[in-house]
Structure formats: structure tokens, C-alpha cells
Legacy VTK file of the C-alpha trace (Angstrom):
# vtk DataFile Version 3.0
C-alpha trace
ASCII
DATASET POLYDATA
POINTS 286 float
9.563 5.779 56.892
7.691 2.581 57.469
4.641 2.162 55.187
1.395 1.016 56.775
-0.448 -2.004 55.385
-3.352 0.221 54.311
-1.054 2.611 52.438
0.726 -0.290 50.780
-2.556 -1.820 49.594
-3.801 1.549 48.351
-0.664 2.037 46.290
-0.796 -1.482 44.867
-4.452 -1.042 43.911
-3.777 2.378 42.400
-0.885 1.016 40.349
-2.945 -1.939 39.181
-5.819 0.345 38.187
-3.400 2.562 36.303
-1.942 -0.369 34.367
-5.428 -1.661 33.547
-6.463 1.824 32.469
-3.465 2.154 30.159
-4.196 -1.291 28.760
-7.839 -0.436 28.131
-6.898 2.840 26.467
-4.258 1.121 24.344
-6.786 -1.456 23.182
-9.387 1.190 22.335
-6.835 3.340 20.558
-5.458 0.457 18.476
-8.902 -0.945 17.686
-11.076 2.141 17.129
-8.864 5.198 16.612
-5.593 4.595 14.790
-7.085 2.445 11.981
-8.985 5.591 10.913
-6.042 8.019 11.203
-5.097 8.120 7.536
-1.784 9.728 6.597
-0.544 10.945 3.234
3.163 10.358 2.633
4.617 12.622 -0.068
7.851 11.759 -1.856
9.840 13.509 -4.582
11.308 11.197 -7.209
14.155 12.841 -9.110
15.885 11.170 -12.018
17.723 12.177 -15.162
15.540 9.601 -16.918
12.301 11.453 -16.115
11.409 13.611 -19.131
10.821 17.303 -18.703
7.205 16.743 -19.801
6.631 14.757 -16.570
8.075 17.306 -14.147
5.695 17.498 -11.133
3.649 14.599 -12.506
1.609 13.143 -9.602
1.476 9.399 -9.017
-0.772 8.292 -6.156
-0.522 4.792 -4.690
-3.013 3.107 -2.384
-2.921 -0.496 -1.250
-4.376 -3.259 0.912
-7.911 -2.051 1.580
-8.966 -5.551 2.711
-12.657 -4.812 2.314
-14.836 -6.987 4.495
-12.432 -7.175 7.420
-13.375 -4.129 9.504
-13.157 -1.885 6.426
-16.405 -1.166 4.609
-17.718 0.496 1.486
-18.465 3.766 3.313
-14.835 4.043 4.376
-13.725 3.333 0.817
-16.033 6.068 -0.409
-14.447 8.570 1.991
-11.030 7.408 0.817
-12.028 8.058 -2.796
-12.896 11.656 -1.927
-9.505 12.143 -0.277
-7.684 10.631 -3.254
-9.605 12.719 -5.776
-8.742 15.813 -3.757
-5.085 15.347 -4.732
-6.005 15.324 -8.432
-3.483 12.585 -9.309
-2.204 12.198 -12.837
-1.782 8.460 -12.339
-3.564 6.249 -9.793
-2.062 2.900 -8.774
-3.550 0.177 -6.579
-0.996 -2.376 -5.424
-3.259 -5.244 -4.405
-5.531 -6.861 -1.809
-8.847 -5.185 -2.516
-10.924 -7.685 -0.520
-9.842 -9.674 2.519
-11.756 -12.905 1.739
-13.038 -12.875 -1.855
-15.063 -16.087 -1.447
-17.225 -14.724 1.408
-17.435 -11.001 0.549
-20.878 -9.885 -0.654
-19.645 -7.364 -3.284
-22.221 -4.570 -2.866
-23.194 -2.719 -6.040
-21.741 0.435 -4.497
-18.244 -1.019 -4.776
-18.053 -0.586 -8.536
-19.612 2.868 -8.214
-16.941 3.988 -5.740
-14.134 2.595 -7.892
-15.559 4.453 -10.886
-15.557 7.684 -8.877
-11.792 7.573 -8.524
-10.195 9.874 -11.082
-6.746 10.158 -12.644
-5.852 12.086 -15.783
-3.505 9.441 -17.214
-5.289 6.343 -16.053
-5.934 3.934 -13.170
-3.931 0.705 -12.914
-3.749 -2.207 -10.487
-2.005 -5.480 -9.731
-3.046 -8.647 -7.923
-2.222 -9.188 -4.254
-2.217 -12.553 -2.520
-5.701 -12.010 -1.078
-7.060 -11.162 -4.535
-6.040 -14.593 -5.800
-7.002 -16.324 -2.559
-10.422 -17.890 -2.057
-11.024 -18.251 -5.798
-11.158 -14.477 -6.100
-8.980 -14.090 -9.204
-11.767 -13.667 -11.761
-14.218 -11.899 -9.456
-11.740 -9.247 -8.333
-10.676 -8.642 -11.918
-14.295 -8.212 -13.020
-14.947 -5.675 -10.249
-11.783 -3.713 -11.002
-12.526 -3.759 -14.748
-15.989 -2.358 -14.099
-14.429 0.264 -11.828
-12.254 1.556 -14.669
-8.931 0.102 -13.487
-6.601 -1.626 -15.953
-4.786 -4.741 -14.748
-1.047 -5.046 -15.330
-0.236 -8.752 -14.958
3.324 -9.420 -16.091
3.092 -6.607 -18.615
3.791 -2.921 -19.038
2.300 0.134 -20.637
3.860 3.426 -21.715
2.497 6.520 -20.006
2.715 9.279 -22.585
2.734 13.058 -22.558
3.186 14.268 -26.095
6.307 12.605 -27.491
7.683 11.852 -23.997
6.941 8.670 -22.061
7.897 6.421 -19.176
7.153 2.742 -18.538
4.690 1.441 -15.960
5.018 -2.309 -15.331
3.047 -4.647 -13.110
3.705 -8.185 -11.852
1.356 -10.967 -10.889
1.302 -11.752 -7.178
4.449 -13.466 -5.929
2.800 -15.794 -3.400
-0.249 -17.103 -5.268
0.228 -15.900 -8.829
2.784 -16.521 -11.552
5.069 -13.488 -11.657
7.283 -13.121 -14.731
9.617 -10.135 -14.520
11.221 -10.853 -17.892
7.862 -10.755 -19.624
6.768 -7.619 -17.768
9.860 -5.673 -18.837
10.168 -7.088 -22.339
11.175 -4.462 -24.929
11.342 -1.534 -22.492
14.369 0.559 -23.543
16.906 0.728 -20.712
17.076 4.525 -20.934
13.321 4.818 -20.239
12.282 5.615 -16.656
10.565 2.462 -15.392
8.155 2.119 -12.477
7.300 -1.399 -11.296
4.288 -2.397 -9.207
4.640 -5.659 -7.268
2.592 -6.517 -4.194
5.337 -8.120 -2.116
8.351 -5.849 -1.437
11.139 -8.281 -0.545
11.533 -9.503 -4.126
13.259 -6.174 -4.792
16.500 -7.896 -3.830
16.157 -10.077 -6.915
14.640 -7.472 -9.228
17.177 -4.717 -8.589
19.470 -6.199 -11.240
16.872 -5.326 -13.870
16.556 -1.819 -15.385
13.908 -0.696 -12.886
14.100 2.748 -11.313
11.201 2.676 -8.868
9.320 -0.200 -7.206
6.023 0.360 -5.385
4.764 -2.360 -3.050
2.332 -2.975 -0.207
1.508 -6.274 1.548
3.366 -5.530 4.791
0.793 -3.264 6.483
3.876 -1.726 8.080
3.756 -4.576 10.576
0.281 -3.283 11.553
1.339 -3.182 15.225
4.668 -1.710 16.288
5.978 -1.642 19.836
8.679 0.674 21.217
12.065 -1.066 21.598
10.642 -4.161 19.881
9.556 -3.073 16.431
7.157 -4.838 14.096
4.900 -7.422 15.713
3.923 -9.332 12.564
5.404 -9.213 9.082
4.052 -11.545 6.387
6.207 -13.636 4.040
7.990 -11.530 1.411
7.625 -8.422 3.595
9.984 -9.310 6.408
13.001 -7.315 5.249
11.350 -4.255 3.694
8.378 -3.254 5.825
7.563 0.431 5.323
8.818 3.605 3.739
11.764 4.200 1.415
14.705 1.874 0.806
17.594 2.673 -1.527
18.991 -0.633 -2.736
22.630 -1.236 -3.603
22.173 -1.264 -7.361
20.218 1.982 -7.404
16.625 0.765 -7.212
14.333 2.915 -5.076
11.757 0.813 -3.210
8.744 2.325 -1.462
6.567 0.142 0.754
3.114 1.349 1.757
1.560 0.575 5.131
-1.715 0.237 3.256
-5.252 1.150 4.229
-7.017 -1.723 5.969
-6.136 -4.462 8.418
-6.100 -8.245 8.267
-6.080 -11.107 10.785
-6.464 -8.674 13.693
-8.375 -5.354 13.434
-5.654 -3.293 15.117
-3.077 -0.689 14.217
-0.650 0.681 16.787
2.085 3.217 15.995
1.429 2.268 12.372
-1.174 4.557 10.828
-2.789 3.678 7.496
-1.479 5.658 4.555
-1.636 6.623 0.929
1.506 7.648 -0.947
1.882 10.582 -3.317
4.933 10.588 -5.585
5.954 13.769 -7.381
8.157 13.047 -10.386
10.943 15.560 -10.881
13.012 16.005 -14.014
16.635 17.080 -13.722
16.102 19.137 -16.862
13.700 21.369 -14.973
LINES 1 287
286 0 1 2 3 4 5 6 7 8 9 10 11 12 13 14 15 16 17 18 19 20 21 22 23 24 25 26 27 28 29 30 31 32 33 34 35 36 37 38 39 40 41 42 43 44 45 46 47 48 49 50 51 52 53 54 55 56 57 58 59 60 61 62 63 64 65 66 67 68 69 70 71 72 73 74 75 76 77 78 79 80 81 82 83 84 85 86 87 88 89 90 91 92 93 94 95 96 97 98 99 100 101 102 103 104 105 106 107 108 109 110 111 112 113 114 115 116 117 118 119 120 121 122 123 124 125 126 127 128 129 130 131 132 133 134 135 136 137 138 139 140 141 142 143 144 145 146 147 148 149 150 151 152 153 154 155 156 157 158 159 160 161 162 163 164 165 166 167 168 169 170 171 172 173 174 175 176 177 178 179 180 181 182 183 184 185 186 187 188 189 190 191 192 193 194 195 196 197 198 199 200 201 202 203 204 205 206 207 208 209 210 211 212 213 214 215 216 217 218 219 220 221 222 223 224 225 226 227 228 229 230 231 232 233 234 235 236 237 238 239 240 241 242 243 244 245 246 247 248 249 250 251 252 253 254 255 256 257 258 259 260 261 262 263 264 265 266 267 268 269 270 271 272 273 274 275 276 277 278 279 280 281 282 283 284 285
């Protein structure tokens, strides 16, 4: 059947309006909705090296808040309430507290919110590239110290429960710091379960030859924007191979990469919701 000119124009205009409508919705969703749709990813970590005393021990990781870039202190306060609701035994922050340390105004509430965060066996953090950037190294450390977080910068600490323990190690930022894996792992017995925090995930390829059981990283933002049939729109240096979720490396290292909380460069998330990660340690003895 021959289509009239009027019908043709009506269909073209309707199709164009539909495309524009989808585009407008997609923009609004990515800009105003998905960045607030926080997920909690829960993982079970089972190992013969985890002592019975740490069976069901809860380790909670959060990362990449990027305060100052479309993520504010009120949102961080709400996040603290969510985190405290899980009653973690150990709380780990894997870098990039503030987006631009040299221009951020550091409200007094920031330290108060960080202090509110609770964990029975301590709160620990490592530097990300944004923490060192913009002359933020000392300022970010001061804020985190006041907030009750202990920095692990090329060093480790033993997390104890009675006579049992496991090692928690942290590296300086790979891009702008001076990471030293040998120093961080120095004198950790090889039979001790070892958890490593390092901001950038792709270095796991090099670190898997060391006696590390679990690596927690951030930095990638999960690509921040993902498109069907295309994948990740933007992945930063040292987060181009391992972008989100769990990776089992050839030599037995388990790597988990968090999508993080905030955004950077562009204030959008699409098919890439922000997340916190809850790890439940499981002992084979139990």
C-alpha cells in the first residue's frame, strides 16, 4: 500500500520524538538515578589458611567516593549508616576519598562522618591516585587519621582473634605513590592468610607470584558507563584488564575489583551501579 506524504512525515516525526525521548530518559537516568542506586555485593572467601576463629568474619570494602565531584557529605553520611548496618568486623577503604584535594573545602562534618563508621577489628585505608594528586597527600592523611582510619602504606598488620591471626597489607598508590610490595609483605609467614589492598587492580598480574591470597582494589569505577554489545566506555590506566567483580588468576590469587561509590570526570553511571563489597571469610575447618 502506497504511503501518503502526510503519513510518512507523521511516522518520521514520531520516530524522531521517540529517539529523542529515549535519549532524554537515558541522560536523566545516568545522571540523576543510577549514581544513587547503591548495591551491596556479597562474596564468600573460603581458604584452608583462614583460621577457625575467623569463620564468618565480615570484611567490608568501600572505595572511590570522590567527594566534591557530584558526591557530597550528606551522601557520605547516608553511606556510613548503610555500612554500619552490616556491623563489619573489618572496614577497608581502597582509595580516592576526594576528587580534587587542592580545591575541596573539607567541611568539619567530614571527620565526624568518618568517625561514625564502626568496625570491631579496626578501620584501614590506602592511598589512591586522587589522594596523592593536587598536593593532597598530607591533607587526606590528616583527615583519615582524625576519622579513626589507619593508613597502610607499604606495610602490613596482623588482625588477631585470640591466638589466631591473618595478615592485612596495604600498598602506596601505583600511579602517583611509591609502592613497595616486598616491604609490605616483609616477614609475613607464607602459611598465613594474606589480604592485600592496592588501589589499581591490574598490578595483580605482577603480584600474583607473591604469597597473597586475596587482593582488593578499586580505581576502575567499573568503567562508569557500560553499553550493550560494546562494554566499558572508559577504563583508567592500571584498570584496563580487570574492571569489576571477581577474577581468579592463574597462580591462585583471588582479585576483587569494586565499582566504587562516586564518579569522576563525568557525573554519569549507566549499567554500572555504585557498590560496596562485603566479604565473609570461611574456614575449611568449620
